C-alpha positions as CSV (number, residue, x, y, z in Angstrom):
1,M,54.4,57.1,179.0
2,S,52.7,59.3,181.6
3,I,52.9,63.0,181.7
4,D,52.9,65.0,185.0
5,K,49.6,66.7,185.3
6,K,51.4,69.8,186.7
7,L,53.1,70.2,183.3
8,R,49.8,70.2,181.3
9,P,48.2,73.6,180.1
10,H,45.3,74.7,182.2
11,F,43.1,76.0,179.4
12,H,44.3,74.2,176.4
13,I,43.2,70.8,174.9
14,T,45.9,68.2,174.9
15,G,45.6,64.8,173.4
16,G,46.9,63.1,176.5
17,E,49.7,60.9,175.4
18,G,51.0,61.0,171.8
19,W,51.0,63.7,169.1
20,I,48.5,66.4,168.5
21,N,47.9,68.8,165.5
22,D,45.2,70.3,163.4
23,P,41.8,71.2,164.9
24,N,39.3,69.4,162.8
25,G,35.6,69.8,163.8
26,L,34.5,72.3,166.3
27,V,30.8,71.9,167.1
28,Y,28.1,72.3,169.9
29,Y,26.0,69.0,170.2
30,R,23.4,68.0,172.8
31,G,24.7,70.4,175.5
32,K,28.5,70.1,174.9
33,Y,31.1,71.7,172.9
34,H,33.1,69.0,170.9
35,A,36.6,69.6,169.6
36,F,38.2,67.1,167.3
37,Y,41.9,67.2,166.3
38,Q,44.6,65.4,164.4
39,Y,46.1,62.9,166.9
40,Y,48.5,60.0,166.8
41,P,48.4,58.2,170.2
42,E,51.3,55.8,169.8
43,A,54.1,58.3,169.7
44,T,55.1,62.0,170.2
45,H,55.7,62.4,166.4
46,W,53.5,62.3,163.3
47,G,52.0,58.8,162.4
48,P,48.8,57.2,161.1
49,M,46.3,60.0,161.9
50,H,43.3,59.6,164.2
51,W,40.7,62.1,165.3
52,G,41.2,62.9,168.8
53,H,38.0,64.1,170.7
54,A,37.4,66.3,173.7
55,V,34.1,67.6,175.1
56,S,33.4,70.5,177.5
57,G,30.4,72.1,179.0
58,D,32.0,75.5,179.5
59,L,35.0,75.7,177.0
60,T,37.4,75.8,180.0
61,H,37.2,72.3,181.5
62,W,37.8,69.6,178.9
63,E,37.2,65.8,178.9
64,T,39.4,63.7,176.6
65,L,37.3,61.0,175.0
66,A,38.5,57.9,173.0
67,P,39.5,58.8,169.3
68,A,36.4,59.4,167.2
69,L,38.0,58.2,164.0
70,Y,41.0,55.9,163.5
71,P,42.7,54.1,160.5
72,D,41.2,50.7,159.6
73,E,41.1,48.4,156.6
74,N,39.6,51.2,154.4
75,D,42.4,53.8,155.1
76,D,45.8,54.4,156.4
77,G,44.8,57.6,158.1
78,C,41.9,59.9,158.9
79,F,43.2,63.5,158.0
80,S,41.5,66.9,158.7
81,G,37.9,67.7,158.2
82,S,34.9,69.2,159.9
83,A,31.8,68.4,161.9
84,L,28.1,69.4,161.6
85,V,24.9,68.8,163.5
86,W,22.0,67.7,161.4
87,Q,18.9,65.5,162.1
88,D,19.9,65.3,165.7
89,K,23.2,63.4,164.7
90,L,26.7,64.5,164.6
91,W,28.5,64.2,161.2
92,L,32.1,64.2,160.5
93,L,33.5,64.8,157.0
94,Y,37.2,64.0,156.8
95,T,40.1,63.2,154.3
96,S,40.4,59.4,154.1
97,F,44.1,58.8,153.3
98,T,45.6,55.7,151.6
99,E,49.3,55.3,151.2
100,N,49.5,52.9,148.3
101,G,53.2,52.8,148.2
102,G,53.6,56.5,148.2
103,G,54.2,59.3,145.6
104,E,51.5,59.6,142.9
105,N,49.9,56.4,144.3
106,I,48.7,58.2,147.4
107,R,45.0,58.7,147.4
108,Q,43.0,61.3,149.4
109,R,39.2,61.1,149.4
110,Q,36.5,62.8,151.5
111,A,34.7,60.3,153.8
112,L,31.7,60.6,156.0
113,A,31.1,59.3,159.6
114,V,28.1,59.7,161.9
115,S,27.2,59.5,165.5
116,E,23.9,59.4,167.2
117,D,25.3,60.0,170.7
118,G,28.3,62.3,170.1
119,V,30.8,59.5,171.3
120,H,30.7,56.5,169.1
121,F,31.2,56.9,165.4
122,E,30.3,54.9,162.4
123,K,32.4,55.3,159.1
124,L,29.9,55.5,156.2
125,G,32.7,55.5,153.5
126,V,33.9,57.8,150.8
127,V,31.4,60.3,149.6
128,I,33.6,62.5,147.4
129,G,36.2,60.4,145.6
130,E,38.7,60.8,142.9
131,N,35.9,60.3,140.3
132,D,34.3,63.4,141.7
133,L,37.5,65.6,140.9
134,P,37.3,67.7,137.7
135,E,39.7,66.5,135.0
136,G,43.2,67.4,135.4
137,Y,43.3,67.4,139.3
138,S,45.5,65.2,141.5
139,P,43.8,62.5,143.7
140,C,47.0,62.7,145.9
141,D,46.5,66.3,146.7
142,F,42.8,66.5,147.7
143,R,42.0,67.0,151.3
144,D,40.6,69.0,154.4
145,P,37.0,69.4,153.6
146,K,34.9,72.1,155.5
147,M,31.2,71.7,155.3
148,W,28.2,73.9,156.2
149,K,24.5,74.0,155.8
150,K,22.9,77.0,154.2
151,D,19.0,77.0,153.7
152,D,18.1,73.5,152.3
153,A,21.5,72.6,150.9
154,F,25.0,71.5,152.1
155,Y,28.3,72.9,150.9
156,C,31.8,71.8,151.1
157,V,35.2,73.3,150.0
158,V,38.1,70.9,149.6
159,A,41.7,71.8,149.0
160,A,42.9,70.2,145.7
161,K,45.8,70.7,143.3
162,K,45.8,70.7,139.4
163,I,48.3,68.1,138.1
164,G,51.6,69.9,137.5
165,G,49.9,73.2,138.9
166,K,49.2,74.9,142.0
167,G,46.8,74.5,144.9
168,R,43.0,75.3,144.4
169,I,39.9,75.2,146.4
170,L,36.9,73.2,145.0
171,L,33.3,73.7,145.9
172,Y,30.8,70.8,146.2
173,T,27.0,70.8,147.2
174,S,24.8,68.0,148.6
175,E,21.2,67.6,149.7
176,D,21.9,64.8,152.2
177,L,25.7,64.7,153.0
178,K,26.1,61.4,151.2
179,K,25.8,62.4,147.4
180,W,28.0,65.4,146.5
181,R,28.1,67.3,143.2
182,F,31.0,69.3,142.0
183,V,30.0,73.1,141.6
184,G,33.2,74.9,140.6
185,D,36.8,75.7,141.2
186,L,36.9,78.9,143.4
């Protein structure tokens, strides 16, 4: 399916063909602005989530790149997250979603990916899993990590839900983006 270029917005990122949703990581890296977003390239409705990727030198003209993240043997979808530049690499922290038959069997864990060129990303695996949840929290409602660096530490907030309860925001900290420690329920 091809969409007429005259019908596309002039100053808005689009995913090309397919379905686009939440912005994920917005970051400046190696002279370009990078915008990541939820994306399903196979249809114009929600499906197995990818991370779409666009770059710009001026925040007006955007080039759509290949998806930065996509489902594989480790997850059924790559849900929302955030991006960060550290050690001259581009890091993505995202929710790795597995269906497991649905319902209470769904698992949402926070996974890490890295790029040395801002284009090709390597998934490094889950870095905040269900074992890192405080007791009484649901592993099927644990998503959307937002990370940042302050001084010599990294911090991350993640949306979560107590079993039988309401939504919460959990705070984690790390020294290296790979090993995270639970700090508290905000």
